[in-house]
C-alpha positions, 0 to 999 in steps of 0.5 A: 491464517493469522489476523491481518493488521488492518481491516477493510474500511480502515484508513492507512498511510503509506510509509515515506521511505525512499530505499534504493532497489526494487520496490513494489510500492509506487513513489506517487502514493508514499506519504498519502492516506487511503482506505483498505478496500480488500485484504488479498491474502499473504504472499512472499515479499516480492522486494526480497524475492527480487534479490534471491531471498525466500520472501518469508515471512509472508506479508499481507497484501492489501488493496488500498483506494486513494482519491486521485485529487489527493495524489495529484493536486492538479488532477482535473477529473471528477472529484469522485475518481479514485485509484486502487493500489495493492500494497504490502503490510510493511509499507502501511502505517495506521493513520495518526502515526 
């Protein structure tokens, strides 16, 4: 298995693309920074599978943790609350890009 582009603990930013069609990356996390919590493995791209394509080459799937107050500024819960979202490699950018 080839190396993953990002490592556990690394800061990443979700791309702000707004394509039409079947997208697995939630709109509310696009443009936000998070931390890679887990590398889940490589899987066929579900955005291509939804249109009858083979989804290859397989994409690395990461679990990324976001602080809820950063995603939703009006969030009234504890500051330590977070949400984890599984996001494919092609939606992630290194922080600073």
